[in-house]
C-alpha positions as CSV (number, residue, x, y, z in Angstrom):
1,M,-12.0,-17.8,-61.2
2,F,-10.0,-17.9,-58.0
3,K,-11.4,-16.4,-54.9
4,Q,-9.0,-14.7,-52.6
5,K,-9.5,-15.5,-49.0
6,Q,-9.4,-12.4,-46.7
7,Q,-7.3,-13.3,-43.7
8,V,-7.4,-11.3,-40.5
9,P,-3.8,-10.4,-39.4
10,V,-2.6,-12.3,-36.4
11,W,-1.6,-9.2,-34.6
12,L,-5.2,-7.8,-34.8
13,L,-6.5,-11.0,-33.1
14,G,-3.9,-10.5,-30.4
15,V,-5.1,-6.9,-29.8
16,V,-8.7,-8.0,-29.7
17,A,-7.9,-10.8,-27.2
18,A,-5.9,-8.3,-25.0
19,I,-8.9,-5.9,-24.9
20,V,-11.3,-8.7,-23.9
21,L,-9.0,-9.8,-21.1
22,I,-8.6,-6.3,-19.8
23,L,-12.4,-5.8,-19.8
24,V,-13.0,-9.2,-18.1
25,G,-10.3,-8.4,-15.5
26,Q,-12.0,-5.1,-14.6
27,R,-15.4,-6.8,-14.2
28,V,-13.9,-9.5,-12.0
29,G,-12.1,-6.9,-9.9
30,G,-8.5,-7.9,-10.9
31,S,-7.3,-4.3,-11.0
32,I,-6.7,-1.4,-8.8
33,G,-10.1,-0.1,-10.0
34,N,-11.4,-1.2,-6.6
35,Q,-12.3,2.3,-5.3
36,A,-12.8,1.0,-1.8
37,L,-9.0,0.5,-1.4
38,T,-7.8,3.4,-3.6
39,E,-7.8,6.4,-1.3
40,T,-6.1,9.6,-0.2
41,F,-5.7,10.1,3.5
42,E,-5.8,13.3,5.6
43,Q,-4.4,14.3,8.9
44,D,-6.8,13.5,11.7
45,P,-6.2,15.5,14.9
46,A,-9.1,13.8,16.6
47,A,-7.6,10.3,16.1
48,Q,-7.4,8.0,19.0
49,A,-4.1,7.1,20.7
50,A,-1.7,4.9,18.9
51,P,-2.4,1.1,19.2
52,P,-0.6,-0.8,22.0
53,G,3.0,-1.5,21.3
54,F,3.2,1.2,18.7
55,E,6.7,2.8,18.2
56,L,7.2,6.0,16.2
57,P,9.0,5.3,13.0
58,K,12.2,7.1,14.0
59,V,15.8,6.1,14.4
60,D,19.0,7.8,15.7
61,L,21.5,7.1,13.0
62,S,24.5,7.7,15.3
63,S,23.4,4.6,17.2
64,L,23.7,2.4,14.1
65,P,26.7,0.8,12.4
66,P,28.1,2.8,9.4
67,E,26.7,0.2,6.9
68,A,23.2,0.6,8.3
69,Q,23.4,4.4,8.4
70,Q,24.5,4.4,4.7
71,A,21.7,2.0,3.6
72,I,19.0,4.1,5.4
73,Q,20.4,7.3,3.9
74,Q,20.4,5.9,0.4
75,V,16.8,4.8,0.7
76,Q,15.8,8.2,1.9
77,E,17.6,9.9,-0.9
78,R,16.0,7.7,-3.5
79,L,12.6,8.3,-2.0
80,N,13.1,12.1,-1.9
81,I,13.8,12.2,-5.6
82,G,10.7,10.3,-6.5
83,E,12.1,6.8,-7.0
84,T,10.2,3.7,-5.8
85,V,11.6,2.1,-2.7
86,V,10.9,-1.1,-0.7
87,A,9.1,-0.6,2.6
88,L,11.2,-1.2,5.7
89,T,8.6,-3.9,6.7
90,P,7.3,-5.1,3.3
91,E,5.0,-7.8,4.8
92,A,3.1,-8.3,8.0
93,S,0.5,-10.8,9.1
94,G,-2.4,-10.7,11.5
95,I,-4.9,-13.4,12.4
96,R,-7.0,-13.1,9.3
97,A,-5.0,-10.9,6.9
98,R,-1.5,-10.6,5.4
99,I,-0.5,-7.1,4.2
100,S,2.2,-6.9,1.5
101,V,3.5,-3.5,0.6
102,S,5.1,-3.7,-2.9
103,E,5.9,0.0,-3.5
104,V,6.5,3.2,-1.6
105,K,7.0,6.3,-3.7
106,R,7.0,10.1,-3.2
107,S,4.8,12.1,-5.6
108,G,4.8,15.8,-4.8
109,G,3.9,16.2,-1.2
110,N,2.3,12.8,-0.9
111,L,3.7,9.4,-0.2
112,Q,2.1,6.7,-2.3
113,V,1.8,3.2,-0.9
114,R,0.8,0.2,-3.1
115,G,0.3,-3.4,-2.1
116,N,-2.2,-6.2,-1.4
117,L,-4.3,-7.4,1.5
118,E,-4.6,-11.2,1.4
119,N,-7.4,-13.1,3.3
120,I,-5.6,-15.9,5.2
121,A,-8.7,-17.0,7.0
122,D,-11.2,-19.6,6.0
123,Q,-14.1,-17.2,5.8
124,P,-14.8,-14.1,3.6
125,L,-13.2,-10.9,5.1
126,D,-15.0,-7.6,5.0
127,V,-12.4,-4.8,4.8
128,P,-13.7,-1.3,5.2
129,A,-11.5,1.5,3.9
130,S,-11.4,2.8,7.4
131,A,-9.4,-0.3,8.4
132,F,-6.3,1.5,7.0
133,S,-4.7,4.3,8.8
134,F,-1.2,5.8,9.1
135,R,0.8,7.4,11.9
136,D,3.9,9.4,11.2
137,S,7.1,9.9,13.3
138,A,5.6,13.1,14.9
139,G,2.7,11.0,16.2
140,I,0.2,12.5,13.7
141,A,-2.5,10.1,12.5
142,Y,-3.8,10.0,9.0
143,T,-7.3,8.5,8.4
144,L,-10.1,8.4,5.8
145,G,-13.5,9.9,6.0
146,G,-15.0,7.5,3.5
147,S,-17.2,4.5,4.1
148,G,-16.2,2.2,1.2
149,A,-15.6,-1.5,1.8
150,T,-14.6,-4.6,-0.1
151,T,-15.0,-8.3,0.7
152,V,-12.0,-10.5,0.2
153,Q,-12.6,-14.3,-0.2
154,P,-10.4,-16.9,1.5
155,G,-7.1,-17.2,-0.2
156,Q,-7.7,-14.1,-2.4
157,T,-6.1,-10.7,-2.4
158,A,-7.3,-7.2,-2.8
159,P,-4.9,-4.5,-4.2
160,F,-4.7,-1.2,-2.5
161,E,-3.2,2.2,-3.5
162,L,-3.1,4.7,-0.8
163,S,-1.7,8.3,-0.7
164,V,-0.7,10.2,2.4
165,P,0.3,13.9,2.6
166,L,3.6,13.3,4.4
167,P,6.3,15.9,4.9
168,A,9.6,14.6,3.4
169,E,11.5,14.4,6.7
170,R,9.0,12.2,8.5
171,G,8.8,8.4,8.9
172,L,5.5,6.6,8.4
173,T,3.8,3.4,9.7
174,L,0.8,1.7,8.1
175,I,-1.7,0.4,10.6
176,V,-4.5,-2.1,9.5
177,T,-7.2,-2.7,12.0
178,L,-9.7,-5.5,11.5
179,P,-11.5,-6.0,14.8
180,P,-11.5,-8.1,16.9
181,D,-7.9,-8.9,15.7
182,P,-4.9,-6.9,17.0
183,A,-3.8,-4.1,14.6
184,I,-1.2,-5.1,12.0
185,Q,1.6,-2.5,11.9
186,Q,4.2,-2.0,9.2
187,T,7.0,0.6,9.3
188,L,7.3,1.9,5.7
189,V,9.9,4.7,6.0
190,L,12.0,6.1,8.9
191,E,12.7,9.6,10.2
192,T,16.3,9.9,11.0
193,A,18.1,11.9,13.7
194,G,21.8,12.2,14.7
195,E,23.2,12.4,11.2
């Protein structure tokens, strides 16, 4: 006599909607799935000299006030046990791009660097993976051998996830070069002396 309606549980609809959103986000490029900016760097002994104005990421702790010494030491300790830390210079801008580093974390012998590159120009910005490089406190350069690239539209961002085989005691600077603009430099972590 009475027909029972079969209802779909609300939670099942939520799961289906979440899966659809994830799939759409991956197709649009809203995830770190952008392989052009997900890379592992290697030491490059043939790299060119450091850009003009480059300073090695080192500091003599004995020249700093005690509060600054303690803060730097605490960051290094957290980093060395695998905790996420904030980059010393979390944001830097150039003529056409703004680089925001959201996370620096040690994983084994590598330093992982995550963040976003934002196009602040009024034209699309082609960003080759080779635009990213690093230089450590010993002056050693780390570059990519790949040829991937991505295009970032005006006002849009592209996430990046980079990994550098960095010895624990060294400091590191991220350098983003988008010719003809001057290089954008961000000190991520410092090497300390004079403890």
